[in-house]
N, C-alpha and C positions, 0 to 999 in steps of 0.2 A: 717553593713547594711544587712538587711535580703534578702532572696531569692525573695520575692514579690517586694521589691524595685528595685532590679537588673532586674527582669523581666519587670517592668514598664519602666525602662530606655531603655532596649532592644526594647520594643514596641514603645517608642517614636522615637528612631533612625529608626526603620523600617517604622513607619508612615511617617516620614520626607522623608526618602529615596524613598519610593514607591510613595508618592505624587509628589515629585520633578521629578522623572524619568518618570512619566506619567502612571505607571501601576496601581496606585490607584487613581481613578478619582473622587470618591464621597467624597471629603473632604471639610471642611470649611477653607477658607483662614484665618479667624481669629484664628481658632484653630491651624492651621499650623504655623502661626506667633508666637503664644504663645509657641508652642512646640519647635520651633527653638530658641526662646529667652531663654527658660529653659535650653536647652542643651548648648547654648553659656555660660550662667551663670555657669553651672556645670563645663565646661571646662576652663573658664577664670580664670587664677590664681589670678588676682587682684580684686576679687569681694568684697562685703561688709565686710566679714570676711575672710581674706586670708587663703587658704588651708594649709599653713605652720603652722598655729596655731592648735595644736592638739585638736581634738574633735569639738571645736566650728567652725573651718574652714569647716569641712564636714557637720556639723549640719545645717548651713545656706543653703548649697547646697541642702541638703535633704529637708529642709523646702520649698524651692522654687519649687523643682520638685513636691513635694506633693501638694502644693498649685495649681500649673498649672494642675496637673492631676485631681484635683477636679473640676477645671474650664472646662476641656475638656473631662470629664469622658465619656459622651455619644458618642462623636466622636471617642475616643480610643476604646470603646466597639464595635462600628461599624467596625472599622479597624481590630480589633482582629477577628471578625466574618469573614470578607472578607479574612484575611490572613489564616484562618483555612480551608477555602473551596478550593477545588481542581480546580474549573472551571477557575480560573484566572492564573493558573500556566502554 
């Protein structure tokens, strides 16, 4: 998996964490639910193609994350901008 993919996962975790703890308030509930679902799918060992199957097991996880990221792209970009500014810290 590439650096960009890992960065996207990190940003999804950050988006979820900051939305749920109340520090990031300008979020879409729909996008948040999609992000949570994608992370659950990534972490759940018994998904469509189990992770114990080499390559294919991780490929389906990557496909789901990529699909969700395309669905909530604008939301994640707003979050990234928010996270990069100092005024909220």
